[in-house]
N, C-alpha and C positions, 0 to 999 in steps of 0.2 A: 840455418844457424844451429850448431850442435849444442848439446846440453851444457857443456862447460862455458861456452860463450854466452848462453842465455843466463846462467847463474852469475857470471861476471857482470853482464849488463844490468841484471836485476840488483846486484849489490851496489853498483855504481849509481843507479837511480835512487836507491835508498839513502846512500850517503849524501847525494845531491839534495834530496828532499830535506834531510836533517840539517845540512849546512845552510840551506835557504831559510829554514825556520829560525835557526840561531842568528843568522845575519839580520833577518827581519826584526827579531826581538831586540837585538843590539841597536839597530838603527832607530827603531821607534823609541827606545829608552833614551837615546842621545838627542832626540829632538828638543828636550827640555833639560835644564839643570835642576836636579832634585836635591834638596837639602832638608835636614831635620831641624826643627825649631828648638828642641831640648828644653821644653817648659819646666819651670821649677816652682812648685807650690802654687800652681794655678796661674802663673804669669810667665810671659815671654816677651823679649824685646827684639823687634824686627827693624830697628832703626838702621839705616844704611842698606836696606834691601835693594838689590838690583832687580826691580820688578819686571824689567823687559825680558830677562832671561831665566829667572829662577822661580821655581815652585817650592813652597815649603810644606813639608809634612808636619802637622801640628802635634808632634809626639812629645811625650814627657808626662810630668805630673799635672793632672787636671784636678780642680776642686770638684768634689762629688757630695751631693746632698741625698743621703739614703732615704727612700720612701717619701720624698717631697718633690712636688712640681714647683719650681721657682723661676720659671722662664721669664715672667714679667715682673718679678719682685725679688725679695730676699728670703733666704731660708731661715727657718726657725731653729732647727736642730744644729748642733755643731757639725761642720762638714769634715770629710776625710779627703785625703789625696790619693788619687788612683792613676796608675800609669796607663796612658793611651798610646798605642792600642794594646789591649789585654782583655781577657775574659773576667767577668765579675768574680768568678770562683777563685781565680789566682790572685785577684787584687784584694778582696775583703776576707778571704779565708772563712773562718767560722762565722763571721758576721753576715756573709752572703746568704746563709741559710734563711735569714728572715728578710732579705732584701729582694723585692720583686719589681721595683721601679725607683726612679730617682732622676736627678738633674746633674749633668756635667757642666762645668763652667771653666772658661779660659779667658784671661785678660791679655790683650795684645797691644803693644806700643808700636804704632806705624806712623812714620813721619812723612810718608809720601801719599798725598791725597790722590784719589782716583777711583775707578771702578775695579772691584776685585770679584772673584768668584770662589765660593766655598764648595769644594767637591767632596761628597761623602760616598765612597764606593759602595758601602753597604753596612748597615747595622742590623744584626740578626734579631730584630724586634721592631716594634712601632716607635716612632720618634717624631719630635717637633723641634724646629730650629729657630732660635731667637738671636737677634743681634741688637745690642743696646736696648733690650726690652721690647723690641718689635718682632712679632711673629712673621717669619719669612716663608714658612711652609713646613711640610713634613711628609712622612710615609706611613701608611696604615693609621690605626687609631690607638692611641695610648689609653691606658685605663688603670684603675686602682685595684681591679679584680681581674681574674682570668676571663670572666664573661665579657667584661668591657673591652678587653684588648683584641685588636685585629692586627697581628704582626705580618709584615711583608718585608722580604729581603731583596732590595734593589737599590741601585745607585741613584743619587740625586744631586742637582747643582743649585746653588743659591747665590743671587747677585747681591753684592755688598757695596754701598757707596761710602767710601772713607773720606773724612775731611782732614786727615793728618793728625788726628788725636787718637786716643785709646779706643779699642773695640772690645766689647764684652760679648763673647759668644757663649750661648747656653744651648744645651741639647737635652730636652726632656725625653726620657725613654722608659718604656716598660718592657719586661722580658719574661713574662709568665710562660710563654711557649718556647723560649730559647733554652737550650740545654745548659749553657754556662752564663749567658747574659753579658751585657756590657758592650763597649765599642771595641770590637776585635780586629778592625781594619784601620789603616791609616786614613786620616782626614787631611785634605790638601787645600792650600790657599795660594792663589796666584791671579794673574791677569785673566780676563775672559778668554783671550786668544790662546794663551798657554794652557789653561785648564781644558778648554775644548779640544785642543790638539792632543793633550795627554790622555784625556778620557776616551777619545775616539781611537787612539793607538792601542790602549788597553783593551777596548772592545774588540778591535780587529784581531789582536793576539788571541783573545778567548775564542772568538768565532773560528779563527784559523785552526786552533787546537781541536775544538769540537768537530769541525768539518773534517779534519784529517782522520780523527778517530771513527767517525761515522763511515767515511770512505773505506778505511781499513776493515770495518765490520761488514760492509756490503760486498766488498770484493771477494772474500772467501765464499759467500753465499752464491755468487754467480758461478764459481768454479765447481761447487759440489753438485754433481749430477746424480741421477737415479742409479747409475751403475756403480757410483762410488758410495759404498755403504759405511765408510768411515765417518765418525762423528766429530773429528778434529776441527773441520771447517765450521761446523755449527757452534762448537764451544768457543773457538777463537772469535767468531763473529759476535757471539754473546758477550765475551769479555770486552771487545772494542766498543760495542754499543752501550753497554752498562758503564764503561769508563767515560764515554761521552756524556751520559746522563749524570754521572758523579761530578764531572767537571762543570756541568751547568749548575748543579746545586751548590758547589763550594766557591765558584768564582763569581763575585758580586757583579762584575761588569757584564757578564752574560745575561743578567736579568733584563737589561734593556731590550735584548733581542729575543730571548728564549722564554722567559717566565715572568713577564710583566704582570703585576697584580695578583700573582698566585699566593694564597695564604702561607705564612711562614711554617705553621704546623705541618702542612702538607709537604713543603719543601724539605723540612728536617727529616720526615719519614722517608721521602724519596731519596735523600742523601744516604741514609743508613741502608735502605733497600738496594740501591745501586751498588753501594760498597760491598755488601755481603755477596751479591750475585756475581759481581766481577771477580771476587776472590775465588768463588767456587768454580766459575767458568775457566779461569786460568789453571786451576788445579786439574779439572777434568781434561783440559787440552793437553797438559803435560803428561798425564798418565795414558792418554790415548796415543800420543806420539812416542813416549818412552814407556812401554809396558813394564810393570813392576810386579814382582812376585807377591808382594804384600799389599797389592793395590786394594783388594777387597776390604781388608781391615782398616787401611787408611781412609778409604772412601766412607766406611761406616762412621769412623770418628769425625771426619770433617762434615759429613752430612748431618750428624746429630748436633754438632756444635752450631753449624750455620742454620740448621732448621730451628733450633731453640731460639737463636737470635732473631730469625725472621718472625717467629711467633711473638716475641717481645716487641718487635717493631709494630706489628699490627695491633697489639694490645695497648700501645703507648698512647692513651687518650688524654693524659694529663702531664703536667710538668714533672711530677715525681717519677713516673714511668719513663719519660724521655730522659731524665737524668740517669736512670739505671742503664738504659740503652747506651747513652753517651759514655758512661763510665766503663762499660764493657767493651766499647769500641776498640781501644788499643789492645786489649787482651785477645779479642777475636782476631784482630789484624796479625798479631805476633804468632798465634797458633797457625793460622792459614799460611802465613809467609814461611814459617819454619817447616811445615809439611811440604810445601812446594819446593823449598831449597833441598829438603831431604830427597825428593824424587829426582831433582836435577843432579845432585852430587852422586847419588847412587848410579845414575845413568852414566856419569863421567867415569866412575869406577868400573862400570861394565863396558866401557868404551863404546857407548852408543853414539850413533852419528848425530852431529850438530849439537850435542849436549853442552859443549863449551860455549857455543854461540848463545844458547839459552842462559847459561850462567853469567856470561858477560852482560847481556841485556838486563838481567835481574839485578846484578851488582850495580850497574849504572843507575837503574831506577831507585834502588834503596839509597845509594849514595846521594843522589840529587834530592830525594825527599829529606834525608838527614841534614844536608847543607841548607835546605830551605828553612827547616826548623831552626837551625842555628842562626840563619840570617833574620828570621822573623823575631827571634828573641834577643838579637844583638843590640837593638836600639840605636844603631849607627846607620850611616848612609848605605852600607852594604845591603840592608834589607830593602831599600827602595829600588835597587836594580835587580835583585834576585827573587824577591817574594813572588810566588806563583810561577814565575818563569822557569825556575829550576825544576819544580815538580812537572810542569808541562813538557820540558825537554826530556827529563828522565822517562816519563810515560811514553813519549813518542819513540825514544830509543828502544824501550822495552817492546813496544808494539812492532816496530820495524824488524827487530831481531826475530821475533816469533812469527811474524807473517812470512819472513824469508824461510824459516824452518818449515812452516806449513807448505809453502810453494815447493821447497825442495823435496818434501815428502810426496807431493803430487808428481813431481818429476820422476822420483824413484818408482812410484806406482805405475806410471806410464812405461818406464823402462822395463819393469817386471812384466807388465802386460804385453809389451812388444816381444820380450823374450819368450813368454808363454805362447804367443802366437807362432813364433818360429819353431818352438818345440812341438806345437800341435801339428804344424805342417810336416815337420820331420817325422812325427809319429804316423801321420796319415800316409806318408810315402813308404814307411816301413810296412804298413798294411798292404800297400799295392805291390811293392817290389818283389817279395819272395815268390808268390805263386805266379805272378805275371812273367817274371824273368825265367822261371823254371819252364813254363809252357813254351815261351818264345824260343829258348835255347834248344828245347827238344825238337820244335818245328824246324829250326835252322839246321840241326843235325840231319834230319830226314831229307830236307831239300838239298843239302850238299851233295847227296849221291843220286838224286833224281832230277832236279831242275836247278842248275847252277844260277840261271838268270833270276829266278824267283828268290833263291837264297841271297843273291846280291841285294835285291830290292828289300827283302826282309831285314837284312843286316843294316842297310841304309836307314830304313824307318826306325829300327831300334837305336841306331846312332843318334838320329834326330830327337827321338823320344828322351834318351838319356841326356842329351845336350841341354834340353830345356829343363828336365827334371833336376839335374845337378847344378844348373845355373841358379835356381832358387833354393836348392837344398843347402847351398853355402851361404844362405841368408843375405843374398844380394839381389833382392827382387823389388827394390824401390822403383826401378824403371821397367817393371813388367807391364806389358800391354795386353789389351784384348786380342790383338793380332797374334801375340805369342801363344795365348791359350788356344786360339783356333788352330795354329800349327801343331801344337801339342796334341789336340784332339784328332787331327788328321793322321798323325803318326800312330797314335794309339789305336785308332779304328782300323788303319791299314794292317797293323800287326794282328789285331783280332780277326781280321778277314781271312788270314792264312789258315786259321783254325775253323772258321765258319764258312769256308768255300766261297768267299766273296758275297755272302748274303746280308752283310751289314752295310746299309746305305746312309751315309751322313750328309745332311743337307743344311745349308745356312741361308738365312734370309734376313738381311740387315736393312730395315726400312725399304723393303722391296728390292734391294740390291743383292743379286746372287753372287756368292763368293766363288771365283773361278778355281778349278783344280790346279794343281801344280803344273800339269802338262799344258794348261791353257794360258799360263802367264807368259806374256811376251813384252816387247818394248812398249807396246801401246797401252797395256794395262798394268805396267810395273809400278806406276806412281802409287805412293802410299794412300790408302783409303782412310776415311775418317775413323773407322774402327781400329785401325792399326796405330792410332795416336792416343787412344783412350787408355788411361791407367786402369789396371785391373788386378785383383788379388788372385794369385795362383790357386789352382785346385778348387775352383768353384764349380766349373762345368764338367770337368773330367769325372768326378765321382758320380754325377748324374748320368752321364753317358755309360759309364761302367755298370751302374745298376740296371740301366735299360737293357744292356746286352746280357748281363748275368741272369736277371729275373724275367726279362721279356722275350728273349729269343726262344722260338718254338720250332726250330729246324726249317723254318720258312723265312723268306726275305723279311728283314726287319728295317723299317724306315725310321730314322731318328732325325727330327727336324728341330733346328734351333733358330727361333725368330727373335729379332731384337728391334725395338722401336725407340726412338728418342722422344721424350715427352717431359717438359718442365724441368730440365736439368737432371733427369734420371734416364736410365736405360731400362726398358721394360722387357724382360726375358720371358720367353715361352719355350720350354723344352718338352716336346711331345714325341710319342712313338706309337706304333700300331702293334705292340707286343701283347703279352699275356694279360696285362692289367693286374689290378689288385681288388680285393674284397672291400666292401664298405667299412668294415671294422679296421682293416689295415690303414685305409685312408684317414679315418678318424684319429688313429693313434699317431700317424705321422703329422697331421695338422695340429694335434695337441702336444707335439714335441715329446711323445711317449715312446718314440722309436729307440731301439738299442743300437742302431747302426752307427758306426763311427763316422762315416762320411757325411750323412745327413746332419748329425749333431754338430759336427765341426763347421759345416757350411752355415747352418742357422746361427751358431755362436758368432762367427766372423761377420756375417751380414748384419746381425743385430748391433755389434760393436761399431761397425763402419758407418752404417746408414739407417739403423733402426728398423731393418726389414727382416723377413724370414721367408722360407719356402712355403708355397701353398700347393697342395696336391689335389688332383681330381683324377679318378680312374674308373674304368668300367671293365669288369672281367671279360677277357676275350677280345677287347677292342683297343686296349692301350691305356697309356697314362699321360697326363698333362701336368707339368710343373711350372708355376709362375713365380716370379720374384722381381723386385726392382733393385737397381744398383745406382748409387749416386755417380753421375758422370763427371769426370775430371780429365781434361785433355792435357797432354804434355806441351810445353812451350816449344 
């Protein structure tokens, strides 16, 4: 499968994943009919409620008793009316500065008796739930001081037996450790079956989103190898994983699965921590993919801002400091987002590859977040279908776009590496061709006048040599086999023998099987041997044989033996000769990759990239040299 088809397939899979997620969210939201109660001054009339199909979000004006716990009785102070859901800060404004706990109350008229369930996805504080003055349960420990409170952020369900008369629901809550306080999420009322179905669907949605983000984070880590020094994969993985942590901290339904019983103060810090790190990671990813001439200055700015924010998070041991961190939250978000958009827009102006895809993903993410804010503030049925889901969809779109960018960067790196390999082979041939062809043509000229038969043989060997040489000089060596390299070596050695008076003897031993010479091949042994089917990179053995001849030949017969054994999916090569050998210092330099020879460096580089191996030298002066290496075995079909 070529690169274009791979990219098309990858894009199709990404779109399919996104569509499946959107379809799943749509279908799960359609399992129940969601409606808003629209309470007015602490009262709502649910007469005529179709209890079998509908779930009501108890939104609207609730009665609130500031700094009083009135769950089982009546309040002393004059109450106020607070919109639910909303934060205490936006509801009481200046008065919220002195409000750290209180009681919410809502009176409901229900004319259908039966069992109902109250579903509270999450209140960012400790709370207790009363119905008609009876305590049904709660989450965490409420208190009148910060030391008494133990806030926990997790969903809860409460069974209510209605007799067809009014219900009085009260929620006592304290929010010393909450940044803004109050009931900031919808509270639902419905039949037991419908509430269970709805809460499970929401839990599955959150788990699906978190799982996808973690998966998108792990995938780049699996692709980043030691040879790939780029940090883009690590930055993207960090962004995805911190995004998953952020989703866990802000989505109340995830509490049942991921963070049951964890103190609220810790979760608030984790939320801010995950937020700032995910913002920095995506910036670092963008500047690593799209190098920017002002990168150093921008990095200093964003590092200082995010660093100060991190310090404030760790220092936030009380509500006052948490409020400071919370108030700075949107400012830090805008600064980080603006700098990221600046990098993307500048990359588009510079016509950087994939920059438009990055901008598209970022735009969808911001748009979805903006629409969710509108939906959450609308107070209409729209919020019930879109709250959290829009943010999740936008985040997944953003992650999918940028993981495709990362994968395309990897594709481009591999293409560049393949191009570099081809250029290196061409360069190596350029090292061989000039002096080798010059000497061969001189020999051919001499033989033309003295021994025409030898001249023909030499010309045929040169033809075979050039045939193999230019076969992969043209970058068409995907089907190159070990058998081709053997033929290449035979032609090369035969040509060298015209200059060395036949003193070069090349022998092959493949698992004890001797390779016949060309004159020995007949119909009985013409069948392809196993080594003729094994894929092999060109110019691995030829430079070793050339070095043996150039540095080992001493005007006496030179035996060069190439032995190959199959072992555990690898070919174990031994190239040895009985030539001049090398000194101990030379051997050490070669084994430590300190050689300046083009051929040896090229072979080591390609062996390392292909199968993590390299050449190992052993030599004795006057007795010859031994070279060992392993090569991953891969046969053609």
